[in-house]
Chimera marker file (.cmm) of the C-alpha trace (Angstrom):
<marker_set name="trace">
<marker id="1" x="0.000" y="0.000" z="0.000" r="1" g="1" b="0" radius="0.5"/>
<marker id="2" x="1.255" y="3.462" z="-0.929" r="1" g="1" b="0" radius="0.5"/>
<marker id="3" x="-0.099" y="6.502" z="0.875" r="1" g="1" b="0" radius="0.5"/>
<marker id="4" x="0.597" y="10.063" z="-0.226" r="1" g="1" b="0" radius="0.5"/>
<marker id="5" x="-0.630" y="13.579" z="0.325" r="1" g="1" b="0" radius="0.5"/>
<marker id="6" x="-2.342" y="15.279" z="-2.599" r="1" g="1" b="0" radius="0.5"/>
<marker id="7" x="-2.223" y="18.965" z="-3.541" r="1" g="1" b="0" radius="0.5"/>
<marker id="8" x="-4.773" y="20.047" z="-0.894" r="1" g="1" b="0" radius="0.5"/>
<marker id="9" x="-3.455" y="17.980" z="2.002" r="1" g="1" b="0" radius="0.5"/>
<marker id="10" x="-5.863" y="15.048" z="1.561" r="1" g="1" b="0" radius="0.5"/>
<marker id="11" x="-4.151" y="11.723" z="2.283" r="1" g="1" b="0" radius="0.5"/>
<marker id="12" x="-4.835" y="9.194" z="-0.467" r="1" g="1" b="0" radius="0.5"/>
<marker id="13" x="-4.098" y="5.481" z="-0.684" r="1" g="1" b="0" radius="0.5"/>
<marker id="14" x="-3.037" y="3.342" z="-3.620" r="1" g="1" b="0" radius="0.5"/>
<marker id="15" x="-2.885" y="-0.466" z="-3.438" r="1" g="1" b="0" radius="0.5"/>
<marker id="16" x="-0.107" y="-2.328" z="-5.241" r="1" g="1" b="0" radius="0.5"/>
<marker id="17" x="-0.561" y="-5.812" z="-6.723" r="1" g="1" b="0" radius="0.5"/>
<marker id="18" x="1.421" y="-8.039" z="-9.043" r="1" g="1" b="0" radius="0.5"/>
<marker id="19" x="4.701" y="-7.622" z="-10.817" r="1" g="1" b="0" radius="0.5"/>
<marker id="20" x="5.935" y="-6.434" z="-14.156" r="1" g="1" b="0" radius="0.5"/>
<marker id="21" x="5.556" y="-3.101" z="-15.916" r="1" g="1" b="0" radius="0.5"/>
<marker id="22" x="3.491" y="-0.617" z="-13.894" r="1" g="1" b="0" radius="0.5"/>
<marker id="23" x="-0.146" y="0.201" z="-14.702" r="1" g="1" b="0" radius="0.5"/>
<marker id="24" x="-1.936" y="2.893" z="-12.700" r="1" g="1" b="0" radius="0.5"/>
<marker id="25" x="-5.653" y="2.045" z="-12.398" r="1" g="1" b="0" radius="0.5"/>
<marker id="26" x="-8.500" y="4.443" z="-11.641" r="1" g="1" b="0" radius="0.5"/>
<marker id="27" x="-11.743" y="2.859" z="-10.391" r="1" g="1" b="0" radius="0.5"/>
<marker id="28" x="-15.156" y="3.876" z="-11.636" r="1" g="1" b="0" radius="0.5"/>
<marker id="29" x="-18.316" y="4.398" z="-9.760" r="1" g="1" b="0" radius="0.5"/>
<marker id="30" x="-18.215" y="7.227" z="-9.170" r="1" g="1" b="0" radius="0.5"/>
<marker id="31" x="-17.422" y="6.860" z="-5.514" r="1" g="1" b="0" radius="0.5"/>
<marker id="32" x="-16.217" y="3.252" z="-5.414" r="1" g="1" b="0" radius="0.5"/>
<marker id="33" x="-13.030" y="2.047" z="-3.808" r="1" g="1" b="0" radius="0.5"/>
<marker id="34" x="-10.535" y="0.235" z="-6.004" r="1" g="1" b="0" radius="0.5"/>
<marker id="35" x="-11.225" y="-3.055" z="-4.209" r="1" g="1" b="0" radius="0.5"/>
<marker id="36" x="-13.699" y="-4.228" z="-6.890" r="1" g="1" b="0" radius="0.5"/>
<marker id="37" x="-10.943" y="-4.148" z="-9.524" r="1" g="1" b="0" radius="0.5"/>
<marker id="38" x="-9.241" y="-7.072" z="-7.770" r="1" g="1" b="0" radius="0.5"/>
<marker id="39" x="-6.327" y="-8.217" z="-9.897" r="1" g="1" b="0" radius="0.5"/>
<marker id="40" x="-8.091" y="-7.126" z="-13.113" r="1" g="1" b="0" radius="0.5"/>
<marker id="41" x="-8.928" y="-10.659" z="-14.160" r="1" g="1" b="0" radius="0.5"/>
<marker id="42" x="-5.407" y="-11.996" z="-13.688" r="1" g="1" b="0" radius="0.5"/>
<marker id="43" x="-3.566" y="-9.037" z="-15.214" r="1" g="1" b="0" radius="0.5"/>
<marker id="44" x="-1.507" y="-8.742" z="-12.005" r="1" g="1" b="0" radius="0.5"/>
<marker id="45" x="0.393" y="-11.828" z="-13.192" r="1" g="1" b="0" radius="0.5"/>
<marker id="46" x="1.896" y="-9.673" z="-15.964" r="1" g="1" b="0" radius="0.5"/>
<marker id="47" x="1.622" y="-6.081" z="-14.725" r="1" g="1" b="0" radius="0.5"/>
<marker id="48" x="2.300" y="-4.328" z="-11.438" r="1" g="1" b="0" radius="0.5"/>
<marker id="49" x="-1.052" y="-2.689" z="-10.714" r="1" g="1" b="0" radius="0.5"/>
<marker id="50" x="-1.379" y="0.525" z="-8.736" r="1" g="1" b="0" radius="0.5"/>
<marker id="51" x="-5.049" y="0.773" z="-7.729" r="1" g="1" b="0" radius="0.5"/>
<marker id="52" x="-5.987" y="4.252" z="-6.514" r="1" g="1" b="0" radius="0.5"/>
<marker id="53" x="-8.675" y="4.754" z="-3.889" r="1" g="1" b="0" radius="0.5"/>
<marker id="54" x="-9.991" y="8.131" z="-5.018" r="1" g="1" b="0" radius="0.5"/>
<marker id="55" x="-10.588" y="10.779" z="-2.362" r="1" g="1" b="0" radius="0.5"/>
<marker id="56" x="-13.360" y="9.790" z="0.007" r="1" g="1" b="0" radius="0.5"/>
<marker id="57" x="-13.366" y="6.121" z="-1.055" r="1" g="1" b="0" radius="0.5"/>
<marker id="58" x="-11.766" y="2.980" z="0.321" r="1" g="1" b="0" radius="0.5"/>
<marker id="59" x="-8.826" y="3.812" z="2.544" r="1" g="1" b="0" radius="0.5"/>
<marker id="60" x="-8.374" y="7.357" z="1.204" r="1" g="1" b="0" radius="0.5"/>
<marker id="61" x="-9.463" y="10.267" z="3.359" r="1" g="1" b="0" radius="0.5"/>
<marker id="62" x="-12.431" y="12.465" z="2.539" r="1" g="1" b="0" radius="0.5"/>
<marker id="63" x="-11.343" y="16.000" z="1.651" r="1" g="1" b="0" radius="0.5"/>
<marker id="64" x="-12.206" y="18.960" z="3.852" r="1" g="1" b="0" radius="0.5"/>
<marker id="65" x="-13.588" y="20.808" z="0.805" r="1" g="1" b="0" radius="0.5"/>
<marker id="66" x="-16.318" y="18.852" z="-1.048" r="1" g="1" b="0" radius="0.5"/>
<marker id="67" x="-15.676" y="20.964" z="-4.156" r="1" g="1" b="0" radius="0.5"/>
<marker id="68" x="-12.470" y="18.964" z="-4.652" r="1" g="1" b="0" radius="0.5"/>
<marker id="69" x="-14.546" y="15.989" z="-5.799" r="1" g="1" b="0" radius="0.5"/>
<marker id="70" x="-14.738" y="17.772" z="-9.176" r="1" g="1" b="0" radius="0.5"/>
<marker id="71" x="-13.071" y="15.782" z="-11.964" r="1" g="1" b="0" radius="0.5"/>
<marker id="72" x="-10.723" y="18.570" z="-12.996" r="1" g="1" b="0" radius="0.5"/>
<marker id="73" x="-9.418" y="18.774" z="-9.428" r="1" g="1" b="0" radius="0.5"/>
<marker id="74" x="-9.103" y="14.991" z="-9.103" r="1" g="1" b="0" radius="0.5"/>
<marker id="75" x="-6.702" y="15.129" z="-12.056" r="1" g="1" b="0" radius="0.5"/>
<marker id="76" x="-4.283" y="16.709" z="-9.569" r="1" g="1" b="0" radius="0.5"/>
<marker id="77" x="-4.628" y="13.593" z="-7.372" r="1" g="1" b="0" radius="0.5"/>
<marker id="78" x="-3.527" y="11.384" z="-10.275" r="1" g="1" b="0" radius="0.5"/>
<marker id="79" x="-0.575" y="13.693" z="-10.900" r="1" g="1" b="0" radius="0.5"/>
<marker id="80" x="0.343" y="13.595" z="-7.190" r="1" g="1" b="0" radius="0.5"/>
<marker id="81" x="0.289" y="9.787" z="-7.372" r="1" g="1" b="0" radius="0.5"/>
<marker id="82" x="2.549" y="9.789" z="-10.435" r="1" g="1" b="0" radius="0.5"/>
<marker id="83" x="5.016" y="12.036" z="-8.634" r="1" g="1" b="0" radius="0.5"/>
<marker id="84" x="4.860" y="9.893" z="-5.458" r="1" g="1" b="0" radius="0.5"/>
<marker id="85" x="5.558" y="6.731" z="-7.475" r="1" g="1" b="0" radius="0.5"/>
<marker id="86" x="8.485" y="8.444" z="-9.202" r="1" g="1" b="0" radius="0.5"/>
<marker id="87" x="7.312" y="7.727" z="-12.749" r="1" g="1" b="0" radius="0.5"/>
<marker id="88" x="8.379" y="10.027" z="-15.571" r="1" g="1" b="0" radius="0.5"/>
<marker id="89" x="5.622" y="8.496" z="-17.724" r="1" g="1" b="0" radius="0.5"/>
<marker id="90" x="2.945" y="5.997" z="-16.796" r="1" g="1" b="0" radius="0.5"/>
<marker id="91" x="0.451" y="3.653" z="-18.364" r="1" g="1" b="0" radius="0.5"/>
<marker id="92" x="-3.007" y="4.658" z="-17.128" r="1" g="1" b="0" radius="0.5"/>
<marker id="93" x="-6.248" y="2.681" z="-17.031" r="1" g="1" b="0" radius="0.5"/>
<marker id="94" x="-9.613" y="4.309" z="-16.328" r="1" g="1" b="0" radius="0.5"/>
<marker id="95" x="-12.687" y="2.152" z="-15.742" r="1" g="1" b="0" radius="0.5"/>
<marker id="96" x="-16.269" y="3.352" z="-16.175" r="1" g="1" b="0" radius="0.5"/>
<marker id="97" x="-16.720" y="6.818" z="-14.626" r="1" g="1" b="0" radius="0.5"/>
<marker id="98" x="-12.938" y="7.101" z="-14.241" r="1" g="1" b="0" radius="0.5"/>
<marker id="99" x="-12.597" y="6.905" z="-18.025" r="1" g="1" b="0" radius="0.5"/>
<marker id="100" x="-13.387" y="10.621" z="-18.071" r="1" g="1" b="0" radius="0.5"/>
<marker id="101" x="-10.850" y="11.258" z="-15.319" r="1" g="1" b="0" radius="0.5"/>
<marker id="102" x="-8.182" y="9.357" z="-17.254" r="1" g="1" b="0" radius="0.5"/>
<marker id="103" x="-8.996" y="11.340" z="-20.415" r="1" g="1" b="0" radius="0.5"/>
<marker id="104" x="-8.816" y="14.651" z="-18.543" r="1" g="1" b="0" radius="0.5"/>
<marker id="105" x="-5.465" y="13.627" z="-17.055" r="1" g="1" b="0" radius="0.5"/>
<marker id="106" x="-4.119" y="12.659" z="-20.493" r="1" g="1" b="0" radius="0.5"/>
<marker id="107" x="-5.324" y="15.959" z="-21.968" r="1" g="1" b="0" radius="0.5"/>
<marker id="108" x="-3.623" y="17.988" z="-19.213" r="1" g="1" b="0" radius="0.5"/>
<marker id="109" x="-0.430" y="15.895" z="-19.054" r="1" g="1" b="0" radius="0.5"/>
<marker id="110" x="0.045" y="14.200" z="-22.457" r="1" g="1" b="0" radius="0.5"/>
<marker id="111" x="3.805" y="14.004" z="-21.921" r="1" g="1" b="0" radius="0.5"/>
<marker id="112" x="3.219" y="11.869" z="-18.799" r="1" g="1" b="0" radius="0.5"/>
<marker id="113" x="1.204" y="9.127" z="-20.566" r="1" g="1" b="0" radius="0.5"/>
<marker id="114" x="2.766" y="5.990" z="-22.026" r="1" g="1" b="0" radius="0.5"/>
<marker id="115" x="-0.432" y="4.074" z="-22.819" r="1" g="1" b="0" radius="0.5"/>
<marker id="116" x="-4.011" y="5.056" z="-22.039" r="1" g="1" b="0" radius="0.5"/>
<marker id="117" x="-6.563" y="2.273" z="-21.535" r="1" g="1" b="0" radius="0.5"/>
<marker id="118" x="-10.274" y="3.091" z="-21.236" r="1" g="1" b="0" radius="0.5"/>
<marker id="119" x="-12.561" y="0.253" z="-20.148" r="1" g="1" b="0" radius="0.5"/>
<marker id="120" x="-16.274" y="0.948" z="-20.669" r="1" g="1" b="0" radius="0.5"/>
<marker id="121" x="-15.581" y="4.643" z="-20.159" r="1" g="1" b="0" radius="0.5"/>
<marker id="122" x="-17.963" y="7.406" z="-19.331" r="1" g="1" b="0" radius="0.5"/>
<marker id="123" x="-16.931" y="10.153" z="-21.719" r="1" g="1" b="0" radius="0.5"/>
<marker id="124" x="-19.515" y="12.724" z="-20.629" r="1" g="1" b="0" radius="0.5"/>
<marker id="125" x="-16.990" y="14.643" z="-18.466" r="1" g="1" b="0" radius="0.5"/>
<marker id="126" x="-14.950" y="15.469" z="-21.557" r="1" g="1" b="0" radius="0.5"/>
<marker id="127" x="-17.968" y="16.675" z="-23.549" r="1" g="1" b="0" radius="0.5"/>
<marker id="128" x="-18.456" y="13.653" z="-25.793" r="1" g="1" b="0" radius="0.5"/>
<marker id="129" x="-22.038" y="12.512" z="-26.234" r="1" g="1" b="0" radius="0.5"/>
<marker id="130" x="-22.842" y="9.034" z="-27.523" r="1" g="1" b="0" radius="0.5"/>
<marker id="131" x="-26.193" y="8.647" z="-29.189" r="1" g="1" b="0" radius="0.5"/>
<marker id="132" x="-28.429" y="5.569" z="-29.032" r="1" g="1" b="0" radius="0.5"/>
<marker id="133" x="-27.731" y="4.993" z="-32.741" r="1" g="1" b="0" radius="0.5"/>
<marker id="134" x="-23.994" y="4.855" z="-32.142" r="1" g="1" b="0" radius="0.5"/>
<link id1="1" id2="2" r="1" g="1" b="0" radius="0.2"/>
<link id1="2" id2="3" r="1" g="1" b="0" radius="0.2"/>
<link id1="3" id2="4" r="1" g="1" b="0" radius="0.2"/>
<link id1="4" id2="5" r="1" g="1" b="0" radius="0.2"/>
<link id1="5" id2="6" r="1" g="1" b="0" radius="0.2"/>
<link id1="6" id2="7" r="1" g="1" b="0" radius="0.2"/>
<link id1="7" id2="8" r="1" g="1" b="0" radius="0.2"/>
<link id1="8" id2="9" r="1" g="1" b="0" radius="0.2"/>
<link id1="9" id2="10" r="1" g="1" b="0" radius="0.2"/>
<link id1="10" id2="11" r="1" g="1" b="0" radius="0.2"/>
<link id1="11" id2="12" r="1" g="1" b="0" radius="0.2"/>
<link id1="12" id2="13" r="1" g="1" b="0" radius="0.2"/>
<link id1="13" id2="14" r="1" g="1" b="0" radius="0.2"/>
<link id1="14" id2="15" r="1" g="1" b="0" radius="0.2"/>
<link id1="15" id2="16" r="1" g="1" b="0" radius="0.2"/>
<link id1="16" id2="17" r="1" g="1" b="0" radius="0.2"/>
<link id1="17" id2="18" r="1" g="1" b="0" radius="0.2"/>
<link id1="18" id2="19" r="1" g="1" b="0" radius="0.2"/>
<link id1="19" id2="20" r="1" g="1" b="0" radius="0.2"/>
<link id1="20" id2="21" r="1" g="1" b="0" radius="0.2"/>
<link id1="21" id2="22" r="1" g="1" b="0" radius="0.2"/>
<link id1="22" id2="23" r="1" g="1" b="0" radius="0.2"/>
<link id1="23" id2="24" r="1" g="1" b="0" radius="0.2"/>
<link id1="24" id2="25" r="1" g="1" b="0" radius="0.2"/>
<link id1="25" id2="26" r="1" g="1" b="0" radius="0.2"/>
<link id1="26" id2="27" r="1" g="1" b="0" radius="0.2"/>
<link id1="27" id2="28" r="1" g="1" b="0" radius="0.2"/>
<link id1="28" id2="29" r="1" g="1" b="0" radius="0.2"/>
<link id1="29" id2="30" r="1" g="1" b="0" radius="0.2"/>
<link id1="30" id2="31" r="1" g="1" b="0" radius="0.2"/>
<link id1="31" id2="32" r="1" g="1" b="0" radius="0.2"/>
<link id1="32" id2="33" r="1" g="1" b="0" radius="0.2"/>
<link id1="33" id2="34" r="1" g="1" b="0" radius="0.2"/>
<link id1="34" id2="35" r="1" g="1" b="0" radius="0.2"/>
<link id1="35" id2="36" r="1" g="1" b="0" radius="0.2"/>
<link id1="36" id2="37" r="1" g="1" b="0" radius="0.2"/>
<link id1="37" id2="38" r="1" g="1" b="0" radius="0.2"/>
<link id1="38" id2="39" r="1" g="1" b="0" radius="0.2"/>
<link id1="39" id2="40" r="1" g="1" b="0" radius="0.2"/>
<link id1="40" id2="41" r="1" g="1" b="0" radius="0.2"/>
<link id1="41" id2="42" r="1" g="1" b="0" radius="0.2"/>
<link id1="42" id2="43" r="1" g="1" b="0" radius="0.2"/>
<link id1="43" id2="44" r="1" g="1" b="0" radius="0.2"/>
<link id1="44" id2="45" r="1" g="1" b="0" radius="0.2"/>
<link id1="45" id2="46" r="1" g="1" b="0" radius="0.2"/>
<link id1="46" id2="47" r="1" g="1" b="0" radius="0.2"/>
<link id1="47" id2="48" r="1" g="1" b="0" radius="0.2"/>
<link id1="48" id2="49" r="1" g="1" b="0" radius="0.2"/>
<link id1="49" id2="50" r="1" g="1" b="0" radius="0.2"/>
<link id1="50" id2="51" r="1" g="1" b="0" radius="0.2"/>
<link id1="51" id2="52" r="1" g="1" b="0" radius="0.2"/>
<link id1="52" id2="53" r="1" g="1" b="0" radius="0.2"/>
<link id1="53" id2="54" r="1" g="1" b="0" radius="0.2"/>
<link id1="54" id2="55" r="1" g="1" b="0" radius="0.2"/>
<link id1="55" id2="56" r="1" g="1" b="0" radius="0.2"/>
<link id1="56" id2="57" r="1" g="1" b="0" radius="0.2"/>
<link id1="57" id2="58" r="1" g="1" b="0" radius="0.2"/>
<link id1="58" id2="59" r="1" g="1" b="0" radius="0.2"/>
<link id1="59" id2="60" r="1" g="1" b="0" radius="0.2"/>
<link id1="60" id2="61" r="1" g="1" b="0" radius="0.2"/>
<link id1="61" id2="62" r="1" g="1" b="0" radius="0.2"/>
<link id1="62" id2="63" r="1" g="1" b="0" radius="0.2"/>
<link id1="63" id2="64" r="1" g="1" b="0" radius="0.2"/>
<link id1="64" id2="65" r="1" g="1" b="0" radius="0.2"/>
<link id1="65" id2="66" r="1" g="1" b="0" radius="0.2"/>
<link id1="66" id2="67" r="1" g="1" b="0" radius="0.2"/>
<link id1="67" id2="68" r="1" g="1" b="0" radius="0.2"/>
<link id1="68" id2="69" r="1" g="1" b="0" radius="0.2"/>
<link id1="69" id2="70" r="1" g="1" b="0" radius="0.2"/>
<link id1="70" id2="71" r="1" g="1" b="0" radius="0.2"/>
<link id1="71" id2="72" r="1" g="1" b="0" radius="0.2"/>
<link id1="72" id2="73" r="1" g="1" b="0" radius="0.2"/>
<link id1="73" id2="74" r="1" g="1" b="0" radius="0.2"/>
<link id1="74" id2="75" r="1" g="1" b="0" radius="0.2"/>
<link id1="75" id2="76" r="1" g="1" b="0" radius="0.2"/>
<link id1="76" id2="77" r="1" g="1" b="0" radius="0.2"/>
<link id1="77" id2="78" r="1" g="1" b="0" radius="0.2"/>
<link id1="78" id2="79" r="1" g="1" b="0" radius="0.2"/>
<link id1="79" id2="80" r="1" g="1" b="0" radius="0.2"/>
<link id1="80" id2="81" r="1" g="1" b="0" radius="0.2"/>
<link id1="81" id2="82" r="1" g="1" b="0" radius="0.2"/>
<link id1="82" id2="83" r="1" g="1" b="0" radius="0.2"/>
<link id1="83" id2="84" r="1" g="1" b="0" radius="0.2"/>
<link id1="84" id2="85" r="1" g="1" b="0" radius="0.2"/>
<link id1="85" id2="86" r="1" g="1" b="0" radius="0.2"/>
<link id1="86" id2="87" r="1" g="1" b="0" radius="0.2"/>
<link id1="87" id2="88" r="1" g="1" b="0" radius="0.2"/>
<link id1="88" id2="89" r="1" g="1" b="0" radius="0.2"/>
<link id1="89" id2="90" r="1" g="1" b="0" radius="0.2"/>
<link id1="90" id2="91" r="1" g="1" b="0" radius="0.2"/>
<link id1="91" id2="92" r="1" g="1" b="0" radius="0.2"/>
<link id1="92" id2="93" r="1" g="1" b="0" radius="0.2"/>
<link id1="93" id2="94" r="1" g="1" b="0" radius="0.2"/>
<link id1="94" id2="95" r="1" g="1" b="0" radius="0.2"/>
<link id1="95" id2="96" r="1" g="1" b="0" radius="0.2"/>
<link id1="96" id2="97" r="1" g="1" b="0" radius="0.2"/>
<link id1="97" id2="98" r="1" g="1" b="0" radius="0.2"/>
<link id1="98" id2="99" r="1" g="1" b="0" radius="0.2"/>
<link id1="99" id2="100" r="1" g="1" b="0" radius="0.2"/>
<link id1="100" id2="101" r="1" g="1" b="0" radius="0.2"/>
<link id1="101" id2="102" r="1" g="1" b="0" radius="0.2"/>
<link id1="102" id2="103" r="1" g="1" b="0" radius="0.2"/>
<link id1="103" id2="104" r="1" g="1" b="0" radius="0.2"/>
<link id1="104" id2="105" r="1" g="1" b="0" radius="0.2"/>
<link id1="105" id2="106" r="1" g="1" b="0" radius="0.2"/>
<link id1="106" id2="107" r="1" g="1" b="0" radius="0.2"/>
<link id1="107" id2="108" r="1" g="1" b="0" radius="0.2"/>
<link id1="108" id2="109" r="1" g="1" b="0" radius="0.2"/>
<link id1="109" id2="110" r="1" g="1" b="0" radius="0.2"/>
<link id1="110" id2="111" r="1" g="1" b="0" radius="0.2"/>
<link id1="111" id2="112" r="1" g="1" b="0" radius="0.2"/>
<link id1="112" id2="113" r="1" g="1" b="0" radius="0.2"/>
<link id1="113" id2="114" r="1" g="1" b="0" radius="0.2"/>
<link id1="114" id2="115" r="1" g="1" b="0" radius="0.2"/>
<link id1="115" id2="116" r="1" g="1" b="0" radius="0.2"/>
<link id1="116" id2="117" r="1" g="1" b="0" radius="0.2"/>
<link id1="117" id2="118" r="1" g="1" b="0" radius="0.2"/>
<link id1="118" id2="119" r="1" g="1" b="0" radius="0.2"/>
<link id1="119" id2="120" r="1" g="1" b="0" radius="0.2"/>
<link id1="120" id2="121" r="1" g="1" b="0" radius="0.2"/>
<link id1="121" id2="122" r="1" g="1" b="0" radius="0.2"/>
<link id1="122" id2="123" r="1" g="1" b="0" radius="0.2"/>
<link id1="123" id2="124" r="1" g="1" b="0" radius="0.2"/>
<link id1="124" id2="125" r="1" g="1" b="0" radius="0.2"/>
<link id1="125" id2="126" r="1" g="1" b="0" radius="0.2"/>
<link id1="126" id2="127" r="1" g="1" b="0" radius="0.2"/>
<link id1="127" id2="128" r="1" g="1" b="0" radius="0.2"/>
<link id1="128" id2="129" r="1" g="1" b="0" radius="0.2"/>
<link id1="129" id2="130" r="1" g="1" b="0" radius="0.2"/>
<link id1="130" id2="131" r="1" g="1" b="0" radius="0.2"/>
<link id1="131" id2="132" r="1" g="1" b="0" radius="0.2"/>
<link id1="132" id2="133" r="1" g="1" b="0" radius="0.2"/>
<link id1="133" id2="134" r="1" g="1" b="0" radius="0.2"/>
</marker_set>
């Protein structure tokens, strides 16, 4: 388990599983701890997973300011995690509602992304609408 302090003083927790090249994983929900991701269907046998408990979920503390639950501010949490882990670049996976968070992070810090993986993403936070026909 890795704990770190984000930009506003909130203490966040990231769980580490497996071995191999690192993959930072953002859980969906919104508001779910990373526990449900497990080992990502056995992926931990090939990748070292870093599973972030977003602010106010799992073992991470709730912030003093509820406005910091905004996606654009949570991007700073992902950046604080990258810095804490010491990665120059990272592979990033966003599941469900965190797909938007991962996209916002990649848009703000494209030079920090190796690979971006979106699993059943919610793209509404980045202004993309998907119609029923699509």
